All heavy atoms as a GROMACS GRO file, in nm:
protein
  625
    1GLY      N    1   7.891   5.553  23.183
    1GLY     CA    2   7.760   5.598  23.192
    1GLY      C    3   7.669   5.545  23.086
    1GLY      O    4   7.610   5.438  23.098
    2ILE      N    5   7.656   5.622  22.981
    2ILE     CA    6   7.555   5.594  22.879
    2ILE      C    7   7.591   5.470  22.797
    2ILE      O    8   7.504   5.386  22.770
    2ILE     CB    9   7.536   5.717  22.788
    2ILE    CG1   10   7.473   5.830  22.869
    2ILE    CG2   11   7.448   5.684  22.669
    2ILE    CD1   12   7.459   5.960  22.795
    3VAL      N   13   7.717   5.455  22.762
    3VAL     CA   14   7.759   5.339  22.681
    3VAL      C   15   7.734   5.210  22.759
    3VAL      O   16   7.686   5.110  22.703
    3VAL     CB   17   7.907   5.351  22.641
    3VAL    CG1   18   7.954   5.227  22.571
    3VAL    CG2   19   7.927   5.474  22.553
    4ARG      N   20   7.761   5.211  22.888
    4ARG     CA   21   7.738   5.092  22.971
    4ARG      C   22   7.590   5.056  22.971
    4ARG      O   23   7.552   4.939  22.961
    4ARG     CB   24   7.784   5.119  23.114
    4ARG     CG   25   7.763   5.001  23.206
    4ARG     CD   26   7.792   5.036  23.352
    4ARG     NE   27   7.716   5.148  23.402
    4ARG     CZ   28   7.590   5.142  23.449
    4ARG    NH1   29   7.528   5.026  23.448
    4ARG    NH2   30   7.531   5.248  23.493
    5LYS      N   31   7.502   5.155  22.979
    5LYS     CA   32   7.359   5.129  22.980
    5LYS      C   33   7.314   5.068  22.848
    5LYS      O   34   7.234   4.974  22.846
    5LYS     CB   35   7.283   5.258  23.010
    5LYS     CG   36   7.303   5.307  23.150
    5LYS     CD   37   7.238   5.442  23.172
    5LYS     CE   38   7.274   5.494  23.311
    5LYS     NZ   39   7.220   5.627  23.333
    6ILE      N   40   7.364   5.122  22.739
    6ILE     CA   41   7.328   5.070  22.607
    6ILE      C   42   7.373   4.926  22.592
    6ILE      O   43   7.297   4.839  22.548
    6ILE     CB   44   7.387   5.159  22.495
    6ILE    CG1   45   7.321   5.297  22.497
    6ILE    CG2   46   7.370   5.094  22.358
    6ILE    CD1   47   7.389   5.399  22.406
    7LEU      N   48   7.499   4.898  22.629
    7LEU     CA   49   7.551   4.762  22.619
    7LEU      C   50   7.476   4.666  22.710
    7LEU      O   51   7.454   4.550  22.674
    7LEU     CB   52   7.701   4.760  22.650
    7LEU     CG   53   7.790   4.827  22.545
    7LEU    CD1   54   7.935   4.828  22.593
    7LEU    CD2   55   7.779   4.755  22.412
    8THR      N   56   7.435   4.710  22.825
    8THR     CA   57   7.358   4.625  22.915
    8THR      C   58   7.227   4.583  22.853
    8THR      O   59   7.189   4.465  22.857
    8THR     CB   60   7.332   4.699  23.049
    8THR    OG1   61   7.457   4.733  23.107
    8THR    CG2   62   7.251   4.614  23.144
    9VAL      N   63   7.158   4.676  22.790
    9VAL     CA   64   7.030   4.644  22.727
    9VAL      C   65   7.051   4.550  22.609
    9VAL      O   66   6.979   4.451  22.592
    9VAL     CB   67   6.956   4.773  22.684
    9VAL    CG1   68   6.836   4.741  22.597
    9VAL    CG2   69   6.914   4.852  22.806
   10ILE      N   70   7.152   4.577  22.526
   10ILE     CA   71   7.178   4.493  22.409
   10ILE      C   72   7.215   4.351  22.453
   10ILE      O   73   7.162   4.253  22.399
   10ILE     CB   74   7.288   4.554  22.320
   10ILE    CG1   75   7.235   4.682  22.254
   10ILE    CG2   76   7.336   4.455  22.216
   10ILE    CD1   77   7.339   4.761  22.180
   11CYS      N   78   7.304   4.340  22.551
   11CYS     CA   79   7.343   4.207  22.600
   11CYS      C   80   7.224   4.134  22.662
   11CYS      O   81   7.210   4.013  22.644
   11CYS     CB   82   7.456   4.219  22.702
   11CYS     SG   83   7.612   4.266  22.628
   12SER      N   84   7.140   4.206  22.731
   12SER     CA   85   7.022   4.145  22.790
   12SER      C   86   6.930   4.088  22.682
   12SER      O   87   6.878   3.977  22.695
   12SER     CB   88   6.947   4.247  22.874
   12SER     OG   89   6.826   4.195  22.923
   13LEU      N   90   6.911   4.163  22.575
   13LEU     CA   91   6.826   4.115  22.466
   13LEU      C   92   6.887   3.994  22.396
   13LEU      O   93   6.816   3.902  22.355
   13LEU     CB   94   6.799   4.227  22.366
   13LEU     CG   95   6.709   4.340  22.415
   13LEU    CD1   96   6.705   4.453  22.312
   13LEU    CD2   97   6.569   4.288  22.443
   14LEU      N   98   7.020   3.993  22.381
   14LEU     CA   99   7.087   3.881  22.314
   14LEU      C  100   7.092   3.756  22.402
   14LEU      O  101   7.069   3.644  22.354
   14LEU     CB  102   7.228   3.922  22.272
   14LEU     CG  103   7.237   4.029  22.164
   14LEU    CD1  104   7.382   4.069  22.142
   14LEU    CD2  105   7.173   3.981  22.035
   15LEU      N  106   7.122   3.773  22.528
   15LEU     CA  107   7.137   3.657  22.617
   15LEU      C  108   7.003   3.598  22.660
   15LEU      O  109   6.990   3.477  22.675
   15LEU     CB  110   7.218   3.697  22.741
   15LEU     CG  111   7.364   3.731  22.717
   15LEU    CD1  112   7.429   3.784  22.846
   15LEU    CD2  113   7.440   3.609  22.666
   16PHE      N  114   6.907   3.682  22.685
   16PHE     CA  115   6.777   3.636  22.734
   16PHE      C  116   6.670   3.664  22.629
   16PHE      O  117   6.572   3.734  22.655
   16PHE     CB  118   6.742   3.705  22.866
   16PHE     CG  119   6.850   3.694  22.969
   16PHE    CD1  120   6.927   3.803  23.003
   16PHE    CD2  121   6.874   3.573  23.032
   16PHE    CE1  122   7.027   3.793  23.099
   16PHE    CE2  123   6.974   3.561  23.127
   16PHE     CZ  124   7.051   3.671  23.160
   17SER      N  125   6.690   3.608  22.511
   17SER     CA  126   6.598   3.639  22.400
   17SER      C  127   6.460   3.580  22.426
   17SER      O  128   6.444   3.471  22.478
   17SER     CB  129   6.656   3.586  22.269
   17SER     OG  130   6.672   3.447  22.278
   18LYS      N  131   6.362   3.658  22.390
   18LYS     CA  132   6.221   3.620  22.399
   18LYS      C  133   6.158   3.653  22.265
   18LYS      O  134   6.216   3.727  22.185
   18LYS     CB  135   6.149   3.700  22.508
   18LYS     CG  136   6.199   3.678  22.647
   18LYS     CD  137   6.119   3.764  22.743
   18LYS     CE  138   6.169   3.748  22.885
   18LYS     NZ  139   6.093   3.828  22.978
   19PRO      N  140   6.042   3.599  22.237
   19PRO     CA  141   5.974   3.641  22.113
   19PRO      C  142   5.950   3.792  22.116
   19PRO      O  143   5.920   3.851  22.220
   19PRO     CB  144   5.841   3.566  22.117
   19PRO     CG  145   5.857   3.459  22.218
   19PRO     CD  146   5.967   3.501  22.312
   20TRP      N  147   5.970   3.855  22.000
   20TRP     CA  148   5.959   4.001  21.991
   20TRP      C  149   5.816   4.045  22.017
   20TRP      O  150   5.720   3.988  21.967
   20TRP     CB  151   6.005   4.049  21.854
   20TRP     CG  152   6.000   4.199  21.841
   20TRP    CD1  153   5.905   4.272  21.780
   20TRP    CD2  154   6.094   4.291  21.896
   20TRP    NE1  155   5.934   4.406  21.792
   20TRP    CE2  156   6.050   4.420  21.863
   20TRP    CE3  157   6.211   4.278  21.970
   20TRP    CZ2  158   6.118   4.535  21.901
   20TRP    CZ3  159   6.278   4.393  22.008
   20TRP    CH2  160   6.232   4.518  21.973
   21ALA      N  161   5.802   4.150  22.094
   21ALA     CA  162   5.672   4.211  22.119
   21ALA      C  163   5.684   4.360  22.091
   21ALA      O  164   5.792   4.419  22.105
   21ALA     CB  165   5.629   4.188  22.265
   22ASN      N  166   5.576   4.421  22.049
   22ASN     CA  167   5.578   4.563  22.016
   22ASN      C  168   5.616   4.649  22.136
   22ASN      O  169   5.672   4.757  22.120
   22ASN     CB  170   5.443   4.608  21.962
   22ASN     CG  171   5.418   4.554  21.824
   22ASN    OD1  172   5.512   4.520  21.752
   22ASN    ND2  173   5.292   4.544  21.785
   23ILE      N  174   5.589   4.599  22.255
   23ILE     CA  175   5.622   4.677  22.374
   23ILE      C  176   5.773   4.695  22.387
   23ILE      O  177   5.820   4.792  22.446
   23ILE     CB  178   5.561   4.611  22.501
   23ILE    CG1  179   5.561   4.708  22.618
   23ILE    CG2  180   5.633   4.484  22.537
   23ILE    CD1  181   5.461   4.817  22.607
   24TYR      N  182   5.852   4.602  22.330
   24TYR     CA  183   5.998   4.618  22.331
   24TYR      C  184   6.039   4.740  22.250
   24TYR      O  185   6.131   4.812  22.286
   24TYR     CB  186   6.068   4.494  22.276
   24TYR     CG  187   6.054   4.370  22.361
   24TYR    CD1  188   6.064   4.244  22.304
   24TYR    CD2  189   6.034   4.377  22.498
   24TYR    CE1  190   6.052   4.129  22.381
   24TYR    CE2  191   6.022   4.264  22.576
   24TYR     CZ  192   6.031   4.140  22.517
   24TYR     OH  193   6.021   4.028  22.593
   25GLY      N  194   5.972   4.764  22.140
   25GLY     CA  195   6.000   4.882  22.058
   25GLY      C  196   5.966   5.011  22.132
   25GLY      O  197   6.044   5.107  22.131
   26VAL      N  198   5.852   5.010  22.199
   26VAL     CA  199   5.812   5.126  22.278
   26VAL      C  200   5.913   5.149  22.390
   26VAL      O  201   5.958   5.262  22.416
   26VAL     CB  202   5.670   5.108  22.336
   26VAL    CG1  203   5.634   5.220  22.431
   26VAL    CG2  204   5.569   5.098  22.224
   27GLY      N  205   5.952   5.042  22.457
   27GLY     CA  206   6.051   5.053  22.563
   27GLY      C  207   6.184   5.103  22.511
   27GLY      O  208   6.252   5.183  22.576
   28GLY      N  209   6.223   5.056  22.392
   28GLY     CA  210   6.348   5.102  22.331
   28GLY      C  211   6.345   5.251  22.300
   28GLY      O  212   6.444   5.321  22.321
   29LEU      N  213   6.231   5.299  22.251
   29LEU     CA  214   6.218   5.442  22.223
   29LEU      C  215   6.225   5.525  22.352
   29LEU      O  216   6.291   5.629  22.356
   29LEU     CB  217   6.087   5.470  22.149
   29LEU     CG  218   6.080   5.422  22.005
   29LEU    CD1  219   5.939   5.445  21.948
   29LEU    CD2  220   6.184   5.492  21.919
   30LEU      N  221   6.157   5.476  22.455
   30LEU     CA  222   6.163   5.547  22.583
   30LEU      C  223   6.305   5.546  22.640
   30LEU      O  224   6.352   5.645  22.696
   30LEU     CB  225   6.065   5.486  22.683
   30LEU     CG  226   5.917   5.509  22.653
   30LEU    CD1  227   5.831   5.428  22.749
   30LEU    CD2  228   5.883   5.656  22.660
   31PHE      N  229   6.373   5.433  22.626
   31PHE     CA  230   6.511   5.420  22.673
   31PHE      C  231   6.601   5.518  22.598
   31PHE      O  232   6.682   5.590  22.658
   31PHE     CB  233   6.559   5.277  22.653
   31PHE     CG  234   6.700   5.251  22.696
   31PHE    CD1  235   6.734   5.252  22.830
   31PHE    CD2  236   6.798   5.224  22.603
   31PHE    CE1  237   6.864   5.227  22.871
   31PHE    CE2  238   6.928   5.199  22.643
   31PHE     CZ  239   6.961   5.201  22.777
   32ALA      N  240   6.586   5.526  22.465
   32ALA     CA  241   6.666   5.618  22.384
   32ALA      C  242   6.637   5.763  22.423
   32ALA      O  243   6.729   5.845  22.432
   32ALA     CB  244   6.639   5.595  22.236
   33ALA      N  245   6.510   5.794  22.447
   33ALA     CA  246   6.475   5.930  22.487
   33ALA      C  247   6.536   5.966  22.623
   33ALA      O  248   6.584   6.077  22.643
   33ALA     CB  249   6.322   5.946  22.491
   34ALA      N  250   6.535   5.870  22.714
   34ALA     CA  251   6.592   5.894  22.847
   34ALA      C  252   6.743   5.916  22.837
   34ALA      O  253   6.798   6.004  22.904
   34ALA     CB  254   6.562   5.777  22.940
   35LEU      N  255   6.810   5.838  22.754
   35LEU     CA  256   6.955   5.856  22.737
   35LEU      C  257   6.986   5.991  22.672
   35LEU      O  258   7.082   6.058  22.711
   35LEU     CB  259   7.014   5.743  22.653
   35LEU     CG  260   7.014   5.604  22.718
   35LEU    CD1  261   7.070   5.501  22.622
   35LEU    CD2  262   7.094   5.605  22.846
   36ALA      N  263   6.906   6.030  22.574
   36ALA     CA  264   6.927   6.159  22.510
   36ALA      C  265   6.908   6.273  22.610
   36ALA      O  266   6.986   6.369  22.612
   36ALA     CB  267   6.830   6.176  22.392
   37GLN      N  268   6.806   6.262  22.694
   37GLN     CA  269   6.781   6.366  22.795
   37GLN      C  270   6.894   6.369  22.897
   37GLN      O  271   6.938   6.476  22.938
   37GLN     CB  272   6.647   6.341  22.866
   37GLN     CG  273   6.610   6.449  22.962
   37GLN     CD  274   6.587   6.583  22.896
   37GLN    OE1  275   6.533   6.590  22.786
   37GLN    NE2  276   6.631   6.690  22.960
   38GLU      N  277   6.943   6.253  22.937
   38GLU     CA  278   7.055   6.248  23.033
   38GLU      C  279   7.179   6.313  22.974
   38GLU      O  280   7.249   6.389  23.041
   38GLU     CB  281   7.084   6.102  23.069
   38GLU     CG  282   7.192   6.086  23.173
   38GLU     CD  283   7.214   5.941  23.211
   38GLU    OE1  284   7.125   5.859  23.190
   38GLU    OE2  285   7.324   5.911  23.261
   39SER      N  286   7.206   6.287  22.847
   39SER     CA  287   7.320   6.347  22.780
   39SER      C  288   7.304   6.499  22.771
   39SER      O  289   7.398   6.574  22.796
   39SER     CB  290   7.336   6.287  22.641
   39SER     OG  291   7.438   6.350  22.571
   40ARG      N  292   7.184   6.542  22.740
   40ARG     CA  293   7.156   6.686  22.729
   40ARG      C  294   7.175   6.754  22.865
   40ARG      O  295   7.232   6.863  22.875
   40ARG     CB  296   7.014   6.707  22.679
   40ARG     CG  297   6.976   6.850  22.658
   40ARG     CD  298   6.839   6.861  22.594
   40ARG     NE  299   6.805   6.999  22.575
   40ARG     CZ  300   6.695   7.055  22.622
   40ARG    NH1  301   6.608   6.983  22.688
   40ARG    NH2  302   6.670   7.182  22.601
   41ASN      N  303   7.125   6.689  22.971
   41ASN     CA  304   7.139   6.746  23.106
   41ASN      C  305   7.287   6.757  23.145
   41ASN      O  306   7.327   6.854  23.207
   41ASN     CB  307   7.066   6.661  23.208
   41ASN     CG  308   6.916   6.671  23.196
   41ASN    OD1  309   6.863   6.757  23.129
   41ASN    ND2  310   6.846   6.578  23.260
   42ALA      N  311   7.367   6.657  23.109
   42ALA     CA  312   7.510   6.660  23.142
   42ALA      C  313   7.579   6.775  23.071
   42ALA      O  314   7.661   6.846  23.131
   42ALA     CB  315   7.575   6.527  23.105
   43ARG      N  316   7.546   6.797  22.943
   43ARG     CA  317   7.607   6.908  22.869
   43ARG      C  318   7.565   7.042  22.928
   43ARG      O  319   7.647   7.133  22.943
   43ARG     CB  320   7.569   6.901  22.722
   43ARG     CG  321   7.643   6.795  22.645
   43ARG     CD  322   7.628   6.812  22.495
   43ARG     NE  323   7.490   6.825  22.452
   43ARG     CZ  324   7.412   6.725  22.414
   43ARG    NH1  325   7.460   6.603  22.412
   43ARG    NH2  326   7.288   6.745  22.377
   44THR      N  327   7.439   7.055  22.965
   44THR     CA  328   7.390   7.180  23.024
   44THR      C  329   7.459   7.206  23.156
   44THR      O  330   7.500   7.318  23.186
   44THR     CB  331   7.237   7.173  23.045
   44THR    OG1  332   7.175   7.147  22.919
   44THR    CG2  333   7.184   7.302  23.103
   45ARG      N  334   7.475   7.101  23.238
   45ARG     CA  335   7.541   7.115  23.368
   45ARG      C  336   7.685   7.161  23.349
   45ARG      O  337   7.734   7.248  23.421
   45ARG     CB  338   7.536   6.980  23.440
   45ARG     CG  339   7.555   6.988  23.588
   45ARG     CD  340   7.533   6.854  23.658
   45ARG     NE  341   7.411   6.787  23.618
   45ARG     CZ  342   7.407   6.667  23.559
   45ARG    NH1  343   7.516   6.599  23.536
   45ARG    NH2  344   7.293   6.613  23.524
   46GLU      N  345   7.755   7.103  23.250
   46GLU     CA  346   7.894   7.143  23.224
   46GLU      C  347   7.902   7.289  23.181
   46GLU      O  348   7.990   7.363  23.225
   46GLU     CB  349   7.954   7.053  23.117
   46GLU     CG  350   7.983   6.912  23.164
   46GLU     CD  351   8.028   6.822  23.050
   46GLU    OE1  352   8.042   6.870  22.935
   46GLU    OE2  353   8.048   6.702  23.077
   47LYS      N  354   7.809   7.332  23.095
   47LYS     CA  355   7.809   7.471  23.050
   47LYS      C  356   7.785   7.565  23.167
   47LYS      O  357   7.848   7.670  23.178
   47LYS     CB  358   7.702   7.492  22.944
   47LYS     CG  359   7.736   7.434  22.810
   47LYS     CD  360   7.626   7.459  22.710
   47LYS     CE  361   7.655   7.393  22.577
   47LYS     NZ  362   7.544   7.414  22.481
   48LEU      N  363   7.691   7.529  23.256
   48LEU     CA  364   7.664   7.614  23.371
   48LEU      C  365   7.785   7.624  23.463
   48LEU      O  366   7.819   7.733  23.510
   48LEU     CB  367   7.544   7.560  23.450
   48LEU     CG  368   7.407   7.585  23.389
   48LEU    CD1  369   7.300   7.512  23.471
   48LEU    CD2  370   7.376   7.732  23.382
   49GLN      N  371   7.851   7.513  23.488
   49GLN     CA  372   7.968   7.515  23.573
   49GLN      C  373   8.079   7.598  23.510
   49GLN      O  374   8.147   7.674  23.578
   49GLN     CB  375   8.017   7.373  23.601
   49GLN     CG  376   7.926   7.297  23.694
   49GLN     CD  377   7.968   7.153  23.712
   49GLN    OE1  378   8.053   7.102  23.639
   49GLN    NE2  379   7.906   7.084  23.806
   50HIS      N  380   8.095   7.584  23.379
   50HIS     CA  381   8.199   7.661  23.310
   50HIS      C  382   8.168   7.810  23.314
   50HIS      O  383   8.254   7.892  23.341
   50HIS     CB  384   8.213   7.612  23.166
   50HIS     CG  385   8.316   7.687  23.088
   50HIS    ND1  386   8.450   7.677  23.115
   50HIS    CD2  387   8.305   7.777  22.986
   50HIS    CE1  388   8.517   7.756  23.032
   50HIS    NE2  389   8.431   7.817  22.954
   51SER      N  390   8.042   7.846  23.289
   51SER     CA  391   8.006   7.988  23.288
   51SER      C  392   8.016   8.046  23.429
   51SER      O  393   8.056   8.160  23.446
   51SER     CB  394   7.867   8.009  23.231
   51SER     OG  395   7.768   7.954  23.316
   52ARG      N  396   7.982   7.969  23.530
   52ARG     CA  397   7.994   8.019  23.667
   52ARG      C  398   8.138   8.042  23.704
   52ARG      O  399   8.173   8.143  23.762
   52ARG     CB  400   7.930   7.921  23.766
   52ARG     CG  401   7.780   7.925  23.765
   52ARG     CD  402   7.723   7.830  23.867
   52ARG     NE  403   7.578   7.827  23.857
   52ARG     CZ  404   7.503   7.728  23.899
   52ARG    NH1  405   7.559   7.623  23.955
   52ARG    NH2  406   7.373   7.733  23.886
   53SER      N  407   8.225   7.947  23.669
   53SER     CA  408   8.366   7.964  23.704
   53SER      C  409   8.427   8.079  23.624
   53SER      O  410   8.508   8.154  23.676
   53SER     CB  411   8.444   7.834  23.680
   53SER     OG  412   8.443   7.800  23.543
   54SER      N  413   8.384   8.100  23.500
   54SER     CA  414   8.434   8.211  23.421
   54SER      C  415   8.386   8.344  23.478
   54SER      O  416   8.461   8.440  23.487
   54SER     CB  417   8.387   8.199  23.275
   54SER     OG  418   8.440   8.083  23.217
   55SER      N  419   8.259   8.350  23.517
   55SER     CA  420   8.207   8.475  23.572
   55SER      C  421   8.267   8.503  23.709
   55SER      O  422   8.288   8.618  23.745
   55SER     CB  423   8.054   8.472  23.581
   55SER     OG  424   8.012   8.375  23.675
   56ASP      N  425   8.296   8.399  23.787
   56ASP     CA  426   8.362   8.420  23.916
   56ASP      C  427   8.499   8.482  23.896
   56ASP      O  428   8.537   8.573  23.967
   56ASP     CB  429   8.375   8.288  23.993
   56ASP     CG  430   8.242   8.237  24.045
   56ASP    OD1  431   8.144   8.316  24.044
   56ASP    OD2  432   8.235   8.119  24.084
   57LEU      N  433   8.572   8.432  23.797
   57LEU     CA  434   8.704   8.487  23.770
   57LEU      C  435   8.693   8.631  23.722
   57LEU      O  436   8.769   8.717  23.761
   57LEU     CB  437   8.777   8.402  23.664
   57LEU     CG  438   8.818   8.262  23.708
   57LEU    CD1  439   8.877   8.186  23.590
   57LEU    CD2  440   8.917   8.268  23.823
   58ALA      N  441   8.596   8.658  23.636
   58ALA     CA  442   8.578   8.793  23.583
   58ALA      C  443   8.538   8.888  23.696
   58ALA      O  444   8.584   9.001  23.704
   58ALA     CB  445   8.472   8.794  23.474
   59ASP      N  446   8.451   8.842  23.787
   59ASP     CA  447   8.410   8.926  23.900
   59ASP      C  448   8.529   8.959  23.989
   59ASP      O  449   8.542   9.070  24.038
   59ASP     CB  450   8.303   8.856  23.983
   59ASP     CG  451   8.169   8.849  23.912
   59ASP    OD1  452   8.152   8.923  23.813
   59ASP    OD2  453   8.082   8.771  23.955
   60ASP      N  454   8.616   8.861  24.011
   60ASP     CA  455   8.733   8.884  24.096
   60ASP      C  456   8.826   8.987  24.035
   60ASP      O  457   8.885   9.067  24.105
   60ASP     CB  458   8.810   8.753  24.119
   60ASP     CG  459   8.734   8.657  24.210
   60ASP    OD1  460   8.639   8.703  24.278
   60ASP    OD2  461   8.769   8.538  24.212
   61GLU      N  462   8.838   8.987  23.903
   61GLU     CA  463   8.928   9.081  23.837
   61GLU      C  464   8.870   9.222  23.834
   61GLU      O  465   8.943   9.319  23.840
   61GLU     CB  466   8.955   9.034  23.694
   61GLU     CG  467   9.036   8.904  23.689
   61GLU     CD  468   9.045   8.849  23.548
   61GLU    OE1  469   8.988   8.910  23.456
   61GLU    OE2  470   9.107   8.744  23.530
   62GLU      N  471   8.739   9.236  23.824
   62GLU     CA  472   8.677   9.367  23.805
   62GLU      C  473   8.648   9.440  23.936
   62GLU      O  474   8.659   9.560  23.943
   62GLU     CB  475   8.546   9.350  23.727
   62GLU     CG  476   8.569   9.304  23.584
   62GLU     CD  477   8.438   9.276  23.514
   62GLU    OE1  478   8.331   9.299  23.572
   62GLU    OE2  479   8.443   9.231  23.399
   63SER      N  480   8.606   9.368  24.040
   63SER     CA  481   8.564   9.436  24.160
   63SER      C  482   8.662   9.411  24.274
   63SER      O  483   8.720   9.304  24.283
   63SER     CB  484   8.424   9.390  24.201
   63SER     OG  485   8.426   9.252  24.227
   64PRO      N  486   8.679   9.511  24.360
   64PRO     CA  487   8.767   9.490  24.475
   64PRO      C  488   8.701   9.397  24.575
   64PRO      O  489   8.579   9.380  24.572
   64PRO     CB  490   8.783   9.632  24.532
   64PRO     CG  491   8.661   9.703  24.488
   64PRO     CD  492   8.623   9.643  24.355
   65PRO      N  493   8.778   9.342  24.665
   65PRO     CA  494   8.718   9.253  24.764
   65PRO      C  495   8.625   9.331  24.856
   65PRO      O  496   8.642   9.452  24.874
   65PRO     CB  497   8.839   9.198  24.840
   65PRO     CG  498   8.948   9.294  24.814
   65PRO     CD  499   8.921   9.355  24.680
   66PRO      N  500   8.526   9.265  24.913
   66PRO     CA  501   8.433   9.336  25.001
   66PRO      C  502   8.506   9.383  25.127
   66PRO      O  503   8.603   9.322  25.169
   66PRO     CB  504   8.328   9.230  25.036
   66PRO     CG  505   8.393   9.100  25.006
   66PRO     CD  506   8.494   9.125  24.898
   67PRO      N  507   8.461   9.495  25.185
   67PRO     CA  508   8.528   9.545  25.305
   67PRO      C  509   8.509   9.449  25.422
   67PRO      O  510   8.410   9.377  25.428
   67PRO     CB  511   8.457   9.679  25.332
   67PRO     CG  512   8.326   9.667  25.263
   67PRO     CD  513   8.348   9.577  25.146
   68ALA      N  514   8.604   9.453  25.513
   68ALA     CA  515   8.594   9.368  25.631
   68ALA      C  516   8.479   9.416  25.717
   68ALA      O  517   8.448   9.536  25.723
   68ALA     CB  518   8.725   9.373  25.709
   69ALA      N  519   8.414   9.324  25.783
   69ALA     CA  520   8.300   9.359  25.867
   69ALA      C  521   8.348   9.442  25.986
   69ALA      O  522   8.447   9.408  26.050
   69ALA     CB  523   8.230   9.233  25.914
   70SER      N  524   8.279   9.552  26.011
   70SER     CA  525   8.315   9.635  26.126
   70SER      C  526   8.240   9.585  26.249
   70SER      O  527   8.132   9.529  26.237
   70SER     CB  528   8.281   9.781  26.098
   70SER     OG  529   8.142   9.793  26.075
   71PRO      N  530   8.297   9.608  26.367
   71PRO     CA  531   8.227   9.562  26.487
   71PRO      C  532   8.095   9.638  26.503
   71PRO      O  533   8.082   9.752  26.461
   71PRO     CB  534   8.324   9.595  26.600
   71PRO     CG  535   8.425   9.687  26.543
   71PRO     CD  536   8.423   9.671  26.395
   72ALA      N  537   7.999   9.572  26.561
   72ALA     CA  538   7.867   9.634  26.578
   72ALA      C  539   7.879   9.754  26.672
   72ALA      O  540   7.947   9.748  26.775
   72ALA     CB  541   7.769   9.533  26.633
   73ARG      N  542   7.815   9.863  26.634
   73ARG     CA  543   7.817   9.984  26.718
   73ARG      C  544   7.681  10.000  26.784
   73ARG      O  545   7.578   9.983  26.720
   73ARG     CB  546   7.848  10.107  26.633
   73ARG     CG  547   7.985  10.104  26.575
   73ARG     CD  548   8.011  10.232  26.501
   73ARG     NE  549   8.141  10.227  26.436
   73ARG     CZ  550   8.186  10.322  26.358
   73ARG    NH1  551   8.114  10.429  26.336
   73ARG    NH2  552   8.305  10.311  26.303
   74ARG      N  553   7.686  10.039  26.909
   74ARG     CA  554   7.562  10.065  26.980
   74ARG      C  555   7.535  10.214  26.979
   74ARG      O  556   7.625  10.295  26.994
   74ARG     CB  557   7.571  10.018  27.125
   74ARG     CG  558   7.573   9.870  27.140
   74ARG     CD  559   7.568   9.836  27.285
   74ARG     NE  560   7.538   9.696  27.302
   74ARG     CZ  561   7.525   9.639  27.418
   74ARG    NH1  562   7.542   9.710  27.529
   74ARG    NH2  563   7.497   9.512  27.427
   75SER      N  564   7.410  10.245  26.963
   75SER     CA  565   7.377  10.387  26.970
   75SER      C  566   7.371  10.427  27.117
   75SER      O  567   7.336  10.345  27.203
   75SER     CB  568   7.243  10.414  26.901
   75SER     OG  569   7.143  10.338  26.962
   76PRO      N  570   7.406  10.553  27.148
   76PRO     CA  571   7.405  10.594  27.288
   76PRO      C  572   7.263  10.592  27.343
   76PRO      O  573   7.168  10.626  27.273
   76PRO     CB  574   7.463  10.735  27.285
   76PRO     CG  575   7.452  10.780  27.145
   76PRO     CD  576   7.446  10.657  27.060
   77ARG      N  577   7.251  10.554  27.468
   77ARG     CA  578   7.119  10.551  27.530
   77ARG      C  579   7.087  10.687  27.588
   77ARG      O  580   7.173  10.753  27.647
   77ARG     CB  581   7.115  10.446  27.640
   77ARG     CG  582   7.127  10.307  27.585
   77ARG     CD  583   7.104  10.208  27.694
   77ARG     NE  584   7.112  10.075  27.635
   77ARG     CZ  585   7.068   9.969  27.697
   77ARG    NH1  586   7.017   9.977  27.815
   77ARG    NH2  587   7.077   9.852  27.636
   78ILE      N  588   6.967  10.724  27.569
   78ILE     CA  589   6.921  10.855  27.621
   78ILE      C  590   6.840  10.828  27.747
   78ILE      O  591   6.745  10.749  27.744
   78ILE     CB  592   6.839  10.930  27.516
   78ILE    CG1  593   6.923  10.952  27.392
   78ILE    CG2  594   6.786  11.061  27.574
   78ILE    CD1  595   6.847  11.012  27.277
   79ASP      N  596   6.878  10.894  27.850
   79ASP     CA  597   6.807  10.879  27.977
   79ASP      C  598   6.683  10.969  27.975
   79ASP      O  599   6.696  11.090  27.972
   79ASP     CB  600   6.900  10.914  28.092
   79ASP     CG  601   6.838  10.883  28.227
   79ASP    OD1  602   6.737  10.811  28.230
   79ASP    OD2  603   6.893  10.930  28.328
   80VAL      N  604   6.566  10.911  27.973
   80VAL     CA  605   6.442  10.988  27.968
   80VAL      C  606   6.371  10.993  28.102
   80VAL      O  607   6.262  11.045  28.114
   80VAL     CB  608   6.346  10.930  27.860
   80VAL    CG1  609   6.401  10.952  27.723
   80VAL    CG2  610   6.317  10.786  27.888
   81SER      N  611   6.435  10.943  28.206
   81SER     CA  612   6.373  10.939  28.338
   81SER      C  613   6.378  11.074  28.409
   81SER      O  614   6.312  11.092  28.510
   81SER     CB  615   6.437  10.832  28.425
   81SER     OG  616   6.573  10.862  28.444
   82LYS      N  617   6.450  11.168  28.362
   82LYS     CA  618   6.463  11.298  28.430
   82LYS      C  619   6.349  11.388  28.403
   82LYS      O  620   6.280  11.410  28.322
   82LYS     CB  621   6.592  11.368  28.389
   82LYS     CG  622   6.713  11.294  28.435
   82LYS     CD  623   6.835  11.371  28.395
   82LYS     CE  624   6.960  11.295  28.433
   82LYS     NZ  625   7.079  11.361  28.397
   0.00000   0.00000   0.00000
């Protein structure tokens, strides 16, 4: 993931060198910010998955299983025609 992206950018700069422009610095900062955000999102996603699986296990231990669904009952019809 992230290491491959970093190496791709570094190799691109080394292999296809151009005169340095300030926009490369701005692009580098944006690239670093994007990688940091991606890493942060991955950690948050892992924490959420871990907490959900932990709470699912805790819920299973604490509460009994839900009752089986009963067949639908019809209320008796009242004949009002009399």
